[in-house]
N, C-alpha and C positions, 0 to 999 in steps of 0.2 A: 402834741401839747404846746409846742412852741412853733409859731408860724411867722417867719419874717419874709416880707415880700417887697422887692424893689427898693430896698433901704438905701438911703444916702445920708451921710452925716459929714459936716464940715466943722472945723474948729473955729473959734471966734476970730482967728486971724484970717479966715477965709480958705485956709488950706483944706483940701479934701482928705478926710480920714478914712471913710468907707463909701463904697459905691456899688450899685448893682448886687446887693446882698440878698440872696434868696436861700433861706435855710429852714428846713422843717425837721423837727425832732419829736419823736413819738414818746408818749408817756412810758416811763420805765427804762428808757434808752440811756446808754452811756455814750455821749458824743464828745469827741476831742477836737479842739480847734488849735492847730499848730501853725507856727510861723516865726520868722526871726524878729528881733526887736525892731519896733517901728512899723510893723505890718498892720497894726490896727486891732490887735487881739484884745487888749484891755478895754479899749473903747467899745468894742462889740460886746464884751462881757457886761459892761456897765449899762449898755442899752437893753440887753436882755433882762437885766435885773431891775430895769425901770429907773435907774439913777440918771441916765441921760435920755433925751428924747430924740427920735429920728428927725432929721431935717426934712426928708421926704420918704415916702413909703410907710410901712407899718411893721410893728412888732406886737404880736398878740400871744399871750400866754394863757392857756386854758380859757379862751374866750375873752380875756381881759386885754383891752388895748392899753399899752403902757403909757400912752399920752393922756389917758382919761384920769384927771386929777381926782375925780369923785370916787375912783376905784382904788385909791392908793393903799388903804388898809387891806382890802381884799387881795391886792397884788402882793403885799408884804407877807400875807399868810400863804401865798402860793409859791413864790420864788424868793430865795435868799442868796446872798453872795458872801463868799469868803475871799478876802484880799490876800495878796502875797505878803504883806507886812501885817501880822496879827495885831501889832500895837495900834494900828489905825482903827481897830474895832473895839479896843478896850477903853472904857470911859471911867469906870469906878475902880476903887482900890481893892474891893472884894469881888471874887469871881461870881458868887451868887447874886450880888447886887447888880453886876454887869449883865448877867443873864436875865434878871428880873426887869431891868429897864425896858428892854424891847417888848417884853410881854405886857407890861403896864401900858405901853403905847398902843398895844392891840386891843386894850379895853377889857382884859381878862380879870376875873375875880381873884383875890389874893390866894384863896385856897387852891384854885386851879394852877396859879403861878407856882406855888410851892410844890404841888404834885409833879408838875412838868419838870421843874428844876431837879428834884430828887431823882426822878426816873431817868432823865438824860445824863445826869452826872454819874449815876450807877452804870448806865449803858456805856458811857465813854471812859469809865474807870478813872474819874477825876474827883472822887469824893473827898480826897485829901487836899485838893487844891483850894487854897484860901486867899492868900494875898496875890492879886493879879500881877503886880509889878515885880514880884520876886520869882516869878516863873521863868524857865528857860524859853527860848523862842519856840521850840517844839511844843512845849507845854502850853504856851500862849495860843499857838495855832489850834491845838486840841480844844482849848477852852472856847476859842472863837467859833469853831465848828459846832461845839455843843450848844452855843447860843443860838445858832441858826436852826439846829435840829429841834430845840425847845419851841421854836415858833411853829413847828409842824409843817414846814414848807414841803411841798411835793417835789419841787425842783431846787437843786442847789448848784449855783454857778461858782466854780473854783477858778480864781484868777491867779495863776502861777503860785499856788499855795505852798510849794516847797522851795521857792527861790532863795529864801533867807535861812534855810535850815542846813544842819550838818548831815552827813550821809545817813546816820541812824534816824535822825528826825525825818528826813525825806522818806525813808522806808516805812516808818511808823504811820505818817500821815497818809501816804499812798495806800497803805493797807486799810486804813479807816475808810477812805473813799471807796475802795473796792467793796468793802463790807456794806457800806451804805447802799451801793448799787444793788447788791444781792438782797437787801432788805426792801427793795422796791422804789427807791428814790430815783428820780430822773437826774442824771448828772451831766453838766456841761463843764468840761475840763479844758482850761485855756493854758497853754504852755509853749515853750520853745525847746523843750527837752523830749525828744521822740521816745526815749526809753520809758517815759512815764505814761504813754498812751496805749500800751500794748493790751490793756484790759478793756479798751473802748470797743463798742460795737461798730462805730463808724468814725473815720478820721477825715477832717476837713483841713485842707491846706489854704491858709490865708496869706496872700502876698500883695503888698502895695495897696491894701484896702479892699481887696476883692478876693472872693473864694475862687481859687483857680482849679481845684480838683477835690474830689471826695471819693473815698473807697472804704470797703469793709476791712476789719482787722485781718480776716483770713486772706485778703488780697494784698497784704503788705509786701510780701516777697516780690510780687509782680510790679510793685510801684517804687522799688528802690531807686531806680534812675530818676524818677520824678522828684523824690526827696532830695537827691543830690542836685538836681537842676534848680531847686528853690533854696539851695545852700543850707539844707537841713541834714544833720548827720544821721546815718543809718543806725538803728538800735543795735547795741552790742550783741544781743541774742540773735538778731537776724544775720549779722556778720558771721557768727559762729555756725549757724544753720547752713548758710550758703557755702562755707568752707567745707563742712562735713559732706554736703551733697556733692560738692566738687570732687570729693574723694570716693564717691559712690557708696557712702555710708547711709543706711536707712535711718531717717531721723523724723521725729514728730514735729512737723512744721507749725502745730498749734501751740507749742510751748511758749509761755509768756515770760518766763524767768529762766535764768541759768539753772536754778535748782530743779525746775520742772524738766528741763532738757536733760540734765544729768540723770534724773530718776527714770526718764523714758529710755535713755540709752542703757541704763543698768538693767531695766526689765528685759530689753532685747537681748543683752548679753546673758542674762540668767536663763532665758528661754532657749537660746542657742546652746548654752552649756548643758542644759537639761536634756537636750535632744541628742547629745553625743553618745 
């Protein structure tokens, strides 16, 4: 669905931000792009969303070249972006008005706009959200995501969507993203928090403007040293799994959360107890 070839991008100052980017993401895939601050993650997210244009090379989403201005509306219907600060996406005082604004720009009839808003607000459980500026940061981010979903984009790019949230807000938003992937959305998740990418199908390490390595989630254990080499912290769940394996304790290496790991260990314990 997303095909980036030989992409190069420089800031107006002339400093190179991205170079030699070749990235191909399939429809329905959950791809995570990780890297420390200043690695070029947000710039790449904005290019994929069509906000910035490649200096050289190409970025094509579902056959749409993001540099083609005549395909702007078509691109907006295909790919949407959620920023780390939800306040950057809130324009109107009322949540419904804010969601309607983008839909009007797509040229939709009022009845379809109303239907989409009602459907998405129910799906996101934000029917009671009214005044945009009175919401918490977590609620604002939920509303921002709802606005993108209402556009019926097939692909959603998340640019560090939990960076400004408290622990509960981070967990809630991450849960929403995982659920969207299960519903069939293509997810591009940009972050510097490794713990947040354990639900991804593939993980790309971006460093100094270039993708240095990629691997599947199931291969994360084998790539721990690579993460450390790029100054990325190992996910807590991976640290626990490695410690357990070091003590020769059978463990489910596919566990994505501490809760899943505890459940798997409890099942093993129950089975062993039942066999006594």
